[in-house]
C-alpha positions as CSV (number, residue, x, y, z in Angstrom):
1,X,0.1,0.0,0.1
2,X,1.2,3.7,-1.1
3,X,1.0,6.5,1.1
4,X,1.8,10.4,0.3
5,X,3.5,12.9,2.6
6,X,5.8,15.7,2.9
7,X,9.5,15.6,3.6
8,X,9.7,17.6,6.7
9,X,13.1,17.0,7.6
10,X,16.4,16.2,6.0
11,X,20.2,15.8,7.0
12,X,21.9,15.9,3.4
13,X,25.1,14.9,4.5
14,X,23.8,12.0,6.7
15,X,21.4,10.8,3.9
16,X,18.2,10.7,5.9
17,X,15.0,12.5,7.0
18,X,11.7,12.4,8.2
19,X,8.1,12.1,6.0
20,X,5.2,13.6,7.6
21,X,2.4,11.3,6.2
22,X,-0.9,12.9,5.0
23,X,-2.6,10.3,6.9
24,X,-1.2,11.6,10.1
25,X,0.8,10.0,13.0
26,X,4.5,9.6,13.9
27,X,6.7,11.1,11.1
28,X,8.3,8.1,9.1
29,X,12.2,7.7,8.7
30,X,13.5,7.6,5.1
31,X,16.9,7.0,3.7
32,X,18.5,8.4,0.6
33,X,18.7,4.4,-0.5
34,X,14.8,4.5,-0.6
35,X,14.8,7.3,-3.1
36,X,15.4,6.5,-7.1
37,X,19.0,7.5,-8.0
38,X,17.4,9.5,-10.9
39,X,15.4,11.6,-8.5
40,X,18.5,13.6,-7.2
41,X,19.2,14.6,-3.8
42,X,15.5,15.0,-1.7
43,X,14.7,18.7,-0.7
44,X,12.7,19.9,2.1
45,X,9.0,20.1,1.8
46,X,9.2,18.0,-1.4
47,X,5.7,15.9,-2.0
48,X,6.4,12.1,-2.2
49,X,4.7,8.8,-2.1
50,X,6.1,5.8,-0.4
51,X,5.5,2.5,1.1
52,X,6.0,1.4,4.3
53,X,8.2,-1.5,6.1
54,X,9.6,-2.4,9.4
55,X,13.4,-2.0,10.2
56,X,15.0,-4.6,12.4
57,X,14.1,-2.9,15.5
58,X,10.2,-2.9,14.4
59,X,10.1,0.9,13.6
60,X,8.6,1.9,10.7
61,X,10.7,3.6,7.5
62,X,9.7,4.4,4.1
63,X,10.7,2.4,1.0
64,X,10.2,3.1,-2.8
65,X,10.0,6.5,-2.5
66,X,8.9,8.7,-5.4
67,X,8.4,12.2,-5.8
68,X,4.6,12.7,-6.5
69,X,5.0,15.2,-9.3
70,X,7.4,12.8,-11.3
71,X,5.0,9.6,-10.3
72,X,2.0,11.9,-11.5
73,X,3.7,12.8,-14.7
74,X,4.5,9.3,-15.8
75,X,0.7,8.1,-14.8
76,X,-0.5,10.9,-17.1
77,X,2.0,10.2,-19.9
78,X,0.8,6.7,-19.8
79,X,-2.9,7.7,-19.6
80,X,-2.6,10.3,-22.4
81,X,-0.3,9.0,-25.0
82,X,-2.5,6.4,-26.4
83,X,-5.2,9.1,-27.2
84,X,-2.7,11.5,-28.7
85,X,-2.1,11.7,-32.4
86,X,0.5,9.0,-32.2
87,X,2.8,8.2,-35.4
88,X,0.2,5.6,-36.9
89,X,-3.0,7.7,-36.3
90,X,-0.9,10.9,-37.4
91,X,0.0,9.3,-40.9
92,X,-2.8,6.6,-41.6
93,X,-5.4,8.8,-43.0
94,X,-2.8,11.1,-45.1
95,X,-0.9,8.2,-46.0
96,X,-4.4,6.3,-47.2
97,X,-5.1,9.7,-49.3
98,X,-1.6,9.0,-51.2
99,X,-2.5,5.6,-51.7
100,X,-6.0,6.0,-53.0
101,X,-4.8,9.0,-55.2
102,X,-2.2,6.9,-56.8
103,X,-4.2,3.6,-57.1
104,X,-6.9,6.2,-58.8
105,X,-4.3,7.5,-61.2
106,X,-2.5,4.3,-62.4
107,X,-5.7,1.9,-62.4
108,X,-9.5,2.9,-62.2
109,X,-11.5,3.5,-59.0
110,X,-15.2,3.8,-59.1
111,X,-16.3,6.8,-58.4
112,X,-18.7,5.8,-55.6
113,X,-15.6,4.3,-53.7
114,X,-14.6,7.5,-52.2
115,X,-18.6,8.3,-51.0
116,X,-18.3,4.9,-49.2
117,X,-15.5,5.9,-47.3
118,X,-17.1,8.8,-46.2
119,X,-20.3,7.5,-45.4
120,X,-18.7,4.5,-43.6
121,X,-16.5,7.0,-41.7
122,X,-19.2,9.0,-40.6
123,X,-21.4,6.1,-39.5
124,X,-18.3,4.7,-37.6
125,X,-17.8,8.1,-36.0
126,X,-21.4,8.0,-34.7
127,X,-21.1,4.5,-33.5
128,X,-17.8,5.6,-31.2
129,X,-19.9,8.4,-30.1
130,X,-22.7,6.5,-29.0
131,X,-20.6,4.1,-27.1
132,X,-19.1,6.5,-25.3
133,X,-22.0,8.0,-24.3
134,X,-23.4,4.8,-23.4
135,X,-20.4,3.9,-20.9
136,X,-20.5,7.1,-19.2
137,X,-24.5,6.8,-18.7
138,X,-24.4,3.0,-18.1
139,X,-26.4,2.1,-20.9
140,X,-26.1,-1.0,-23.1
141,X,-22.8,-0.5,-25.0
142,X,-21.8,-1.1,-28.5
143,X,-20.2,-4.2,-29.4
144,X,-16.4,-4.2,-29.9
145,X,-17.0,-6.4,-32.9
146,X,-19.3,-4.0,-34.4
147,X,-16.9,-1.3,-34.3
148,X,-14.1,-3.2,-35.5
149,X,-16.5,-4.5,-38.4
150,X,-17.1,-0.8,-39.3
151,X,-13.8,-0.1,-39.6
152,X,-13.0,-2.9,-41.4
153,X,-15.9,-2.2,-44.0
154,X,-14.1,1.4,-44.7
155,X,-15.0,3.6,-41.7
156,X,-11.7,3.3,-39.9
157,X,-10.6,6.9,-40.8
158,X,-13.9,7.9,-39.0
159,X,-12.9,5.7,-36.2
160,X,-9.5,7.2,-36.0
161,X,-10.8,10.8,-35.8
162,X,-13.2,9.5,-32.9
163,X,-10.5,7.8,-30.8
164,X,-8.8,11.1,-30.7
165,X,-11.6,13.6,-30.6
166,X,-13.6,11.5,-28.1
167,X,-10.5,10.1,-26.6
168,X,-12.4,6.6,-26.8
169,X,-11.1,3.1,-27.4
170,X,-7.9,4.7,-27.3
171,X,-6.1,2.8,-23.9
172,X,-7.4,-0.6,-24.6
173,X,-4.0,-2.6,-26.2
174,X,-6.1,-5.5,-27.3
175,X,-8.8,-3.6,-29.3
176,X,-6.1,-1.2,-30.7
177,X,-4.3,-4.3,-32.0
178,X,-7.6,-5.5,-33.5
179,X,-8.4,-2.1,-35.0
180,X,-5.0,-1.6,-36.8
181,X,-5.6,-5.4,-38.1
182,X,-8.7,-4.1,-39.7
183,X,-7.0,-0.9,-41.2
184,X,-4.3,-2.9,-43.0
185,X,-7.1,-5.7,-44.2
186,X,-9.1,-2.8,-45.4
187,X,-6.4,-1.0,-47.2
188,X,-5.0,-4.4,-48.8
189,X,-8.7,-4.9,-49.9
190,X,-8.7,-1.7,-51.5
191,X,-5.7,-2.1,-53.3
192,X,-6.6,-5.6,-54.4
193,X,-10.0,-5.1,-55.8
194,X,-9.0,-2.2,-57.9
195,X,-5.8,-3.9,-59.2
196,X,-5.7,-4.9,-63.2
197,X,-5.9,-8.7,-61.8
198,X,-9.2,-8.0,-60.1
199,X,-10.5,-6.4,-63.3
200,X,-9.3,-9.5,-65.4
201,X,-10.9,-11.7,-62.8
202,X,-14.2,-10.1,-63.1
203,X,-14.0,-9.7,-66.7
């Protein structure tokens, strides 16, 4: 169990001090070795989080001490990074536009294809929005399989926008792995279906 508190005293030349826990009670002894090396030298009135153990005399001492600001920064980074425009999310849609134009120039792409992607993206965005609203209200959720199918059917650009703007379905690693799998499959299918080989097969 972790606790939070403030470093109320510190003897730097001897490398120890005492933490006043937010929960109150007797101040807790802390040694320099309880701090991570990257944290630098402790300073008075620093906010810290820590665990408690008993020394050989049965007295409490702090261990695994971290600066609260550093711990919060790492937690925020872990929480927010998936929802930021990461490398894949940032370049996926522009890259597909380049692929789409290249295929349209080299081969023939039906005029309704762009409209299909747009309509599917709008539908997919709406599905993500409905699922997030349902999650907040505790209502019946949209199945992940449905969201993945909509992405596979061409709505993945709208899904990417929804994941970033709505910050929804952007933290679950298993879902994101499956989602990017549907993106790859959709793009491969787009290229294959508009290739001369597919045209020859149809003709």
